[in-house]
PDB file of N, CA, C and O in Angstrom:
ATOM      1  N   UNK A   1       0.844  -1.180   0.000  1.00  0.00           N
ATOM      2  CA  UNK A   1       0.000   0.000   0.000  1.00  0.00           C
ATOM      3  C   UNK A   1       0.890   1.245   0.000  1.00  0.00           C
ATOM      4  O   UNK A   1       1.797   1.365   0.823  1.00  0.00           O
ATOM      5  N   UNK A   2       0.636   2.130  -0.889  1.00  0.00           N
ATOM      6  CA  UNK A   2       1.420   3.363  -0.999  1.00  0.00           C
ATOM      7  C   UNK A   2       1.030   4.335   0.108  1.00  0.00           C
ATOM      8  O   UNK A   2      -0.146   4.477   0.443  1.00  0.00           O
ATOM      9  N   UNK A   3       2.031   4.996   0.666  1.00  0.00           N
ATOM     10  CA  UNK A   3       1.770   5.987   1.704  1.00  0.00           C
ATOM     11  C   UNK A   3       1.304   7.302   1.126  1.00  0.00           C
ATOM     12  O   UNK A   3       0.508   8.011   1.741  1.00  0.00           O
ATOM     13  N   UNK A   4       1.797   7.630  -0.058  1.00  0.00           N
ATOM     14  CA  UNK A   4       1.461   8.897  -0.678  1.00  0.00           C
ATOM     15  C   UNK A   4       0.927   8.645  -2.072  1.00  0.00           C
ATOM     16  O   UNK A   4       1.431   7.788  -2.798  1.00  0.00           O
ATOM     17  N   UNK A   5      -0.088   9.391  -2.435  1.00  0.00           N
ATOM     18  CA  UNK A   5      -0.602   9.320  -3.794  1.00  0.00           C
ATOM     19  C   UNK A   5       0.178  10.296  -4.649  1.00  0.00           C
ATOM     20  O   UNK A   5       0.411  11.435  -4.244  1.00  0.00           O
ATOM     21  N   UNK A   6       0.579   9.860  -5.819  1.00  0.00           N
ATOM     22  CA  UNK A   6       1.251  10.764  -6.739  1.00  0.00           C
ATOM     23  C   UNK A   6       0.182  11.470  -7.553  1.00  0.00           C
ATOM     24  O   UNK A   6      -0.599  10.841  -8.267  1.00  0.00           O
ATOM     25  N   UNK A   7       0.162  12.787  -7.431  1.00  0.00           N
ATOM     26  CA  UNK A   7      -0.832  13.585  -8.155  1.00  0.00           C
ATOM     27  C   UNK A   7      -0.070  14.528  -9.062  1.00  0.00           C
ATOM     28  O   UNK A   7       0.641  15.417  -8.595  1.00  0.00           O
ATOM     29  N   UNK A   8      -0.219  14.333 -10.343  1.00  0.00           N
ATOM     30  CA  UNK A   8       0.522  15.162 -11.289  1.00  0.00           C
ATOM     31  C   UNK A   8      -0.253  16.399 -11.701  1.00  0.00           C
ATOM     32  O   UNK A   8       0.342  17.394 -12.114  1.00  0.00           O
ATOM     33  N   UNK A   9      -1.563  16.351 -11.593  1.00  0.00           N
ATOM     34  CA  UNK A   9      -2.400  17.486 -11.985  1.00  0.00           C
ATOM     35  C   UNK A   9      -2.989  18.135 -10.738  1.00  0.00           C
ATOM     36  O   UNK A   9      -3.694  17.472  -9.977  1.00  0.00           O
ATOM     37  N   UNK A  10      -2.715  19.411 -10.513  1.00  0.00           N
ATOM     38  CA  UNK A  10      -3.318  20.070  -9.347  1.00  0.00           C
ATOM     39  C   UNK A  10      -4.804  20.312  -9.579  1.00  0.00           C
ATOM     40  O   UNK A  10      -5.249  20.526 -10.707  1.00  0.00           O
ATOM     41  N   UNK A  11      -5.553  20.273  -8.496  1.00  0.00           N
ATOM     42  CA  UNK A  11      -6.967  20.635  -8.600  1.00  0.00           C
ATOM     43  C   UNK A  11      -7.059  22.149  -8.640  1.00  0.00           C
ATOM     44  O   UNK A  11      -6.203  22.846  -8.095  1.00  0.00           O
ATOM     45  N   UNK A  12      -8.082  22.647  -9.279  1.00  0.00           N
ATOM     46  CA  UNK A  12      -8.292  24.098  -9.331  1.00  0.00           C
ATOM     47  C   UNK A  12      -8.441  24.629  -7.914  1.00  0.00           C
ATOM     48  O   UNK A  12      -9.198  24.081  -7.112  1.00  0.00           O
ATOM     49  N   UNK A  13      -7.726  25.680  -7.616  1.00  0.00           N
ATOM     50  CA  UNK A  13      -7.818  26.286  -6.299  1.00  0.00           C
ATOM     51  C   UNK A  13      -6.880  25.701  -5.260  1.00  0.00           C
ATOM     52  O   UNK A  13      -6.974  26.069  -4.089  1.00  0.00           O
ATOM     53  N   UNK A  14      -5.976  24.803  -5.641  1.00  0.00           N
ATOM     54  CA  UNK A  14      -4.985  24.289  -4.697  1.00  0.00           C
ATOM     55  C   UNK A  14      -3.890  25.325  -4.489  1.00  0.00           C
ATOM     56  O   UNK A  14      -3.309  25.831  -5.449  1.00  0.00           O
ATOM     57  N   UNK A  15      -3.615  25.635  -3.236  1.00  0.00           N
ATOM     58  CA  UNK A  15      -2.586  26.609  -2.876  1.00  0.00           C
ATOM     59  C   UNK A  15      -1.524  25.916  -2.047  1.00  0.00           C
ATOM     60  O   UNK A  15      -1.828  25.017  -1.263  1.00  0.00           O
ATOM     61  N   UNK A  16      -0.282  26.331  -2.218  1.00  0.00           N
ATOM     62  CA  UNK A  16       0.859  25.736  -1.523  1.00  0.00           C
ATOM     63  C   UNK A  16       1.754  26.832  -0.963  1.00  0.00           C
ATOM     64  O   UNK A  16       1.780  27.952  -1.474  1.00  0.00           O
ATOM     65  N   UNK A  17       2.489  26.495   0.094  1.00  0.00           N
ATOM     66  CA  UNK A  17       3.512  27.399   0.608  1.00  0.00           C
ATOM     67  C   UNK A  17       4.853  26.796   0.247  1.00  0.00           C
ATOM     68  O   UNK A  17       5.162  25.678   0.659  1.00  0.00           O
ATOM     69  N   UNK A  18       5.658  27.523  -0.522  1.00  0.00           N
ATOM     70  CA  UNK A  18       6.967  27.050  -0.962  1.00  0.00           C
ATOM     71  C   UNK A  18       8.012  27.409   0.092  1.00  0.00           C
ATOM     72  O   UNK A  18       8.220  28.583   0.401  1.00  0.00           O
ATOM     73  N   UNK A  19       8.656  26.399   0.631  1.00  0.00           N
ATOM     74  CA  UNK A  19       9.676  26.592   1.658  1.00  0.00           C
ATOM     75  C   UNK A  19      10.959  27.189   1.083  1.00  0.00           C
ATOM     76  O   UNK A  19      11.669  27.920   1.774  1.00  0.00           O
ATOM     77  N   UNK A  20      11.253  26.884  -0.154  1.00  0.00           N
ATOM     78  CA  UNK A  20      12.468  27.391  -0.791  1.00  0.00           C
ATOM     79  C   UNK A  20      12.364  28.885  -1.087  1.00  0.00           C
ATOM     80  O   UNK A  20      13.281  29.652  -0.793  1.00  0.00           O
ATOM     81  N   UNK A  21      11.249  29.283  -1.665  1.00  0.00           N
ATOM     82  CA  UNK A  21      11.071  30.679  -2.081  1.00  0.00           C
ATOM     83  C   UNK A  21      10.343  31.534  -1.046  1.00  0.00           C
ATOM     84  O   UNK A  21      10.283  32.758  -1.163  1.00  0.00           O
ATOM     85  N   UNK A  22       9.783  30.858  -0.018  1.00  0.00           N
ATOM     86  CA  UNK A  22       9.019  31.543   1.031  1.00  0.00           C
ATOM     87  C   UNK A  22       7.872  32.375   0.450  1.00  0.00           C
ATOM     88  O   UNK A  22       7.651  33.529   0.818  1.00  0.00           O
ATOM     89  N   UNK A  23       7.157  31.732  -0.476  1.00  0.00           N
ATOM     90  CA  UNK A  23       6.032  32.382  -1.138  1.00  0.00           C
ATOM     91  C   UNK A  23       4.855  31.421  -1.239  1.00  0.00           C
ATOM     92  O   UNK A  23       5.011  30.207  -1.102  1.00  0.00           O
ATOM     93  N   UNK A  24       3.688  31.979  -1.478  1.00  0.00           N
ATOM     94  CA  UNK A  24       2.483  31.196  -1.734  1.00  0.00           C
ATOM     95  C   UNK A  24       2.370  30.998  -3.237  1.00  0.00           C
ATOM     96  O   UNK A  24       2.563  31.931  -4.016  1.00  0.00           O
ATOM     97  N   UNK A  25       2.054  29.771  -3.632  1.00  0.00           N
ATOM     98  CA  UNK A  25       1.949  29.448  -5.059  1.00  0.00           C
ATOM     99  C   UNK A  25       0.638  28.738  -5.323  1.00  0.00           C
ATOM    100  O   UNK A  25       0.167  27.953  -4.501  1.00  0.00           O
ATOM    101  N   UNK A  26       0.060  29.015  -6.458  1.00  0.00           N
ATOM    102  CA  UNK A  26      -1.141  28.293  -6.882  1.00  0.00           C
ATOM    103  C   UNK A  26      -0.713  27.175  -7.814  1.00  0.00           C
ATOM    104  O   UNK A  26      -0.010  27.409  -8.796  1.00  0.00           O
ATOM    105  N   UNK A  27      -1.139  25.964  -7.504  1.00  0.00           N
ATOM    106  CA  UNK A  27      -0.778  24.816  -8.323  1.00  0.00           C
ATOM    107  C   UNK A  27       0.608  24.278  -7.982  1.00  0.00           C
ATOM    108  O   UNK A  27       1.287  24.760  -7.076  1.00  0.00           O
ATOM    109  N   UNK A  28       0.995  23.263  -8.741  1.00  0.00           N
ATOM    110  CA  UNK A  28       2.258  22.562  -8.492  1.00  0.00           C
ATOM    111  C   UNK A  28       3.401  23.244  -9.236  1.00  0.00           C
ATOM    112  O   UNK A  28       3.723  22.865 -10.362  1.00  0.00           O
ATOM    113  N   UNK A  29       4.011  24.240  -8.618  1.00  0.00           N
ATOM    114  CA  UNK A  29       5.101  24.962  -9.265  1.00  0.00           C
ATOM    115  C   UNK A  29       6.467  24.471  -8.811  1.00  0.00           C
ATOM    116  O   UNK A  29       7.396  24.400  -9.615  1.00  0.00           O
ATOM    117  N   UNK A  30       6.601  24.133  -7.539  1.00  0.00           N
ATOM    118  CA  UNK A  30       7.880  23.675  -6.993  1.00  0.00           C
ATOM    119  C   UNK A  30       7.764  22.206  -6.609  1.00  0.00           C
ATOM    120  O   UNK A  30       6.657  21.694  -6.437  1.00  0.00           O
ATOM    121  N   UNK A  31       8.909  21.519  -6.471  1.00  0.00           N
ATOM    122  CA  UNK A  31       8.876  20.102  -6.082  1.00  0.00           C
ATOM    123  C   UNK A  31       8.202  19.897  -4.725  1.00  0.00           C
ATOM    124  O   UNK A  31       8.220  20.785  -3.873  1.00  0.00           O
ATOM    125  N   UNK A  32       7.612  18.727  -4.535  1.00  0.00           N
ATOM    126  CA  UNK A  32       6.891  18.407  -3.301  1.00  0.00           C
ATOM    127  C   UNK A  32       7.773  18.553  -2.068  1.00  0.00           C
ATOM    128  O   UNK A  32       7.281  18.922  -1.003  1.00  0.00           O
ATOM    129  N   UNK A  33       9.053  18.273  -2.191  1.00  0.00           N
ATOM    130  CA  UNK A  33       9.941  18.358  -1.032  1.00  0.00           C
ATOM    131  C   UNK A  33      10.107  19.801  -0.539  1.00  0.00           C
ATOM    132  O   UNK A  33      10.595  20.020   0.570  1.00  0.00           O
ATOM    133  N   UNK A  34       9.712  20.775  -1.343  1.00  0.00           N
ATOM    134  CA  UNK A  34       9.877  22.182  -0.996  1.00  0.00           C
ATOM    135  C   UNK A  34       8.569  22.896  -0.666  1.00  0.00           C
ATOM    136  O   UNK A  34       8.544  24.124  -0.582  1.00  0.00           O
ATOM    137  N   UNK A  35       7.482  22.145  -0.476  1.00  0.00           N
ATOM    138  CA  UNK A  35       6.215  22.849  -0.272  1.00  0.00           C
ATOM    139  C   UNK A  35       5.343  22.172   0.777  1.00  0.00           C
ATOM    140  O   UNK A  35       5.429  20.967   1.011  1.00  0.00           O
ATOM    141  N   UNK A  36       4.496  22.995   1.402  1.00  0.00           N
ATOM    142  CA  UNK A  36       3.435  22.530   2.282  1.00  0.00           C
ATOM    143  C   UNK A  36       2.128  22.730   1.538  1.00  0.00           C
ATOM    144  O   UNK A  36       1.974  23.691   0.784  1.00  0.00           O
ATOM    145  N   UNK A  37       1.196  21.827   1.749  1.00  0.00           N
ATOM    146  CA  UNK A  37      -0.109  21.980   1.137  1.00  0.00           C
ATOM    147  C   UNK A  37      -0.590  20.668   0.565  1.00  0.00           C
ATOM    148  O   UNK A  37       0.076  19.645   0.727  1.00  0.00           O
ATOM    149  N   UNK A  38      -1.707  20.672  -0.086  1.00  0.00           N
ATOM    150  CA  UNK A  38      -2.465  21.817  -0.576  1.00  0.00           C
ATOM    151  C   UNK A  38      -3.355  22.436   0.496  1.00  0.00           C
ATOM    152  O   UNK A  38      -3.793  21.769   1.433  1.00  0.00           O
ATOM    153  N   UNK A  39      -3.602  23.705   0.328  1.00  0.00           N
ATOM    154  CA  UNK A  39      -4.509  24.464   1.173  1.00  0.00           C
ATOM    155  C   UNK A  39      -5.694  24.890   0.316  1.00  0.00           C
ATOM    156  O   UNK A  39      -5.585  25.023  -0.902  1.00  0.00           O
ATOM    157  N   UNK A  40      -6.823  25.099   0.976  1.00  0.00           N
ATOM    158  CA  UNK A  40      -8.056  25.443   0.264  1.00  0.00           C
ATOM    159  C   UNK A  40      -8.077  26.880  -0.230  1.00  0.00           C
ATOM    160  O   UNK A  40      -8.791  27.202  -1.180  1.00  0.00           O
ATOM    161  N   UNK A  41      -7.289  27.755   0.416  1.00  0.00           N
ATOM    162  CA  UNK A  41      -7.301  29.158   0.020  1.00  0.00           C
ATOM    163  C   UNK A  41      -5.900  29.756   0.098  1.00  0.00           C
ATOM    164  O   UNK A  41      -5.009  29.205   0.745  1.00  0.00           O
ATOM    165  N   UNK A  42      -5.726  30.869  -0.560  1.00  0.00           N
ATOM    166  CA  UNK A  42      -4.448  31.590  -0.518  1.00  0.00           C
ATOM    167  C   UNK A  42      -4.127  32.035   0.911  1.00  0.00           C
ATOM    168  O   UNK A  42      -2.984  31.939   1.360  1.00  0.00           O
ATOM    169  N   UNK A  43      -5.141  32.519   1.612  1.00  0.00           N
ATOM    170  CA  UNK A  43      -4.950  33.002   2.987  1.00  0.00           C
ATOM    171  C   UNK A  43      -4.463  31.879   3.896  1.00  0.00           C
ATOM    172  O   UNK A  43      -3.562  32.078   4.711  1.00  0.00           O
ATOM    173  N   UNK A  44      -5.056  30.712   3.753  1.00  0.00           N
ATOM    174  CA  UNK A  44      -4.643  29.561   4.556  1.00  0.00           C
ATOM    175  C   UNK A  44      -3.180  29.204   4.275  1.00  0.00           C
ATOM    176  O   UNK A  44      -2.427  28.905   5.202  1.00  0.00           O
ATOM    177  N   UNK A  45      -2.780  29.234   3.015  1.00  0.00           N
ATOM    178  CA  UNK A  45      -1.390  28.942   2.645  1.00  0.00           C
ATOM    179  C   UNK A  45      -0.442  30.017   3.171  1.00  0.00           C
ATOM    180  O   UNK A  45       0.685  29.712   3.561  1.00  0.00           O
ATOM    181  N   UNK A  46      -0.891  31.277   3.186  1.00  0.00           N
ATOM    182  CA  UNK A  46      -0.056  32.369   3.696  1.00  0.00           C
ATOM    183  C   UNK A  46       0.281  32.181   5.172  1.00  0.00           C
ATOM    184  O   UNK A  46       1.312  32.663   5.640  1.00  0.00           O
ATOM    185  N   UNK A  47      -0.584  31.483   5.904  1.00  0.00           N
ATOM    186  CA  UNK A  47      -0.386  31.273   7.337  1.00  0.00           C
ATOM    187  C   UNK A  47       0.189  29.894   7.660  1.00  0.00           C
ATOM    188  O   UNK A  47       0.135  29.456   8.809  1.00  0.00           O
ATOM    189  N   UNK A  48       0.731  29.217   6.671  1.00  0.00           N
ATOM    190  CA  UNK A  48       1.286  27.877   6.876  1.00  0.00           C
ATOM    191  C   UNK A  48       2.397  27.873   7.919  1.00  0.00           C
ATOM    192  O   UNK A  48       2.438  26.984   8.770  1.00  0.00           O
ATOM    193  N   UNK A  49       3.291  28.842   7.869  1.00  0.00           N
ATOM    194  CA  UNK A  49       4.408  28.862   8.806  1.00  0.00           C
ATOM    195  C   UNK A  49       3.943  29.226  10.221  1.00  0.00           C
ATOM    196  O   UNK A  49       4.569  28.817  11.198  1.00  0.00           O
ATOM    197  N   UNK A  50       2.854  29.988  10.337  1.00  0.00           N
ATOM    198  CA  UNK A  50       2.288  30.267  11.657  1.00  0.00           C
ATOM    199  C   UNK A  50       1.799  28.971  12.299  1.00  0.00           C
ATOM    200  O   UNK A  50       2.001  28.741  13.492  1.00  0.00           O
ATOM    201  N   UNK A  51       1.154  28.130  11.492  1.00  0.00           N
ATOM    202  CA  UNK A  51       0.652  26.843  11.983  1.00  0.00           C
ATOM    203  C   UNK A  51       1.817  25.941  12.390  1.00  0.00           C
ATOM    204  O   UNK A  51       1.736  25.246  13.402  1.00  0.00           O
ATOM    205  N   UNK A  52       2.890  25.948  11.614  1.00  0.00           N
ATOM    206  CA  UNK A  52       4.078  25.156  11.950  1.00  0.00           C
ATOM    207  C   UNK A  52       4.640  25.613  13.295  1.00  0.00           C
ATOM    208  O   UNK A  52       4.974  24.786  14.144  1.00  0.00           O
ATOM    209  N   UNK A  53       4.742  26.908  13.486  1.00  0.00           N
ATOM    210  CA  UNK A  53       5.270  27.454  14.738  1.00  0.00           C
ATOM    211  C   UNK A  53       4.391  27.040  15.920  1.00  0.00           C
ATOM    212  O   UNK A  53       4.903  26.626  16.961  1.00  0.00           O
ATOM    213  N   UNK A  54       3.072  27.152  15.760  1.00  0.00           N
ATOM    214  CA  UNK A  54       2.139  26.754  16.816  1.00  0.00           C
ATOM    215  C   UNK A  54       2.317  25.288  17.186  1.00  0.00           C
ATOM    216  O   UNK A  54       2.383  24.945  18.366  1.00  0.00           O
ATOM    217  N   UNK A  55       2.393  24.429  16.183  1.00  0.00           N
ATOM    218  CA  UNK A  55       2.532  22.991  16.448  1.00  0.00           C
ATOM    219  C   UNK A  55       3.857  22.671  17.109  1.00  0.00           C
ATOM    220  O   UNK A  55       3.913  21.835  18.011  1.00  0.00           O
ATOM    221  N   UNK A  56       4.924  23.322  16.675  1.00  0.00           N
ATOM    222  CA  UNK A  56       6.223  23.092  17.297  1.00  0.00           C
ATOM    223  C   UNK A  56       6.201  23.485  18.767  1.00  0.00           C
ATOM    224  O   UNK A  56       6.749  22.776  19.611  1.00  0.00           O
ATOM    225  N   UNK A  57       5.566  24.616  19.076  1.00  0.00           N
ATOM    226  CA  UNK A  57       5.467  25.047  20.472  1.00  0.00           C
ATOM    227  C   UNK A  57       4.648  24.060  21.293  1.00  0.00           C
ATOM    228  O   UNK A  57       4.993  23.782  22.442  1.00  0.00           O
ATOM    229  N   UNK A  58       3.566  23.523  20.724  1.00  0.00           N
ATOM    230  CA  UNK A  58       2.767  22.516  21.422  1.00  0.00           C
ATOM    231  C   UNK A  58       3.585  21.266  21.694  1.00  0.00           C
ATOM    232  O   UNK A  58       3.530  20.722  22.797  1.00  0.00           O
ATOM    233  N   UNK A  59       4.345  20.800  20.705  1.00  0.00           N
ATOM    234  CA  UNK A  59       5.149  19.589  20.882  1.00  0.00           C
ATOM    235  C   UNK A  59       6.286  19.818  21.892  1.00  0.00           C
ATOM    236  O   UNK A  59       6.621  18.923  22.668  1.00  0.00           O
ATOM    237  N   UNK A  60       6.859  20.993  21.875  1.00  0.00           N
ATOM    238  CA  UNK A  60       7.926  21.302  22.828  1.00  0.00           C
ATOM    239  C   UNK A  60       7.393  21.345  24.250  1.00  0.00           C
ATOM    240  O   UNK A  60       8.113  21.019  25.193  1.00  0.00           O
ATOM    241  N   UNK A  61       6.129  21.748  24.414  1.00  0.00           N
ATOM    242  CA  UNK A  61       5.531  21.843  25.738  1.00  0.00           C
ATOM    243  C   UNK A  61       5.184  20.476  26.320  1.00  0.00           C
ATOM    244  O   UNK A  61       5.008  20.345  27.531  1.00  0.00           O
ATOM    245  N   UNK A  62       5.085  19.470  25.475  1.00  0.00           N
ATOM    246  CA  UNK A  62       4.710  18.119  25.950  1.00  0.00           C
ATOM    247  C   UNK A  62       5.839  17.431  26.669  1.00  0.00           C
ATOM    248  O   UNK A  62       5.681  16.298  27.124  1.00  0.00           O
TER     249      UNK A  62
END
């Protein structure tokens, strides 16, 4: 059983946060290893690093 599905075609409205360029991108522009997502909206993708920070703080507190 595969852990990850390979999706070559992005769905309309898929947003990603690129870790390499530190930008929000629509669709599959950068390699998967360099992005978080997909997110349902641009705003959600813009706050990806805020969510990462929150989760890291929660895990550190445990």
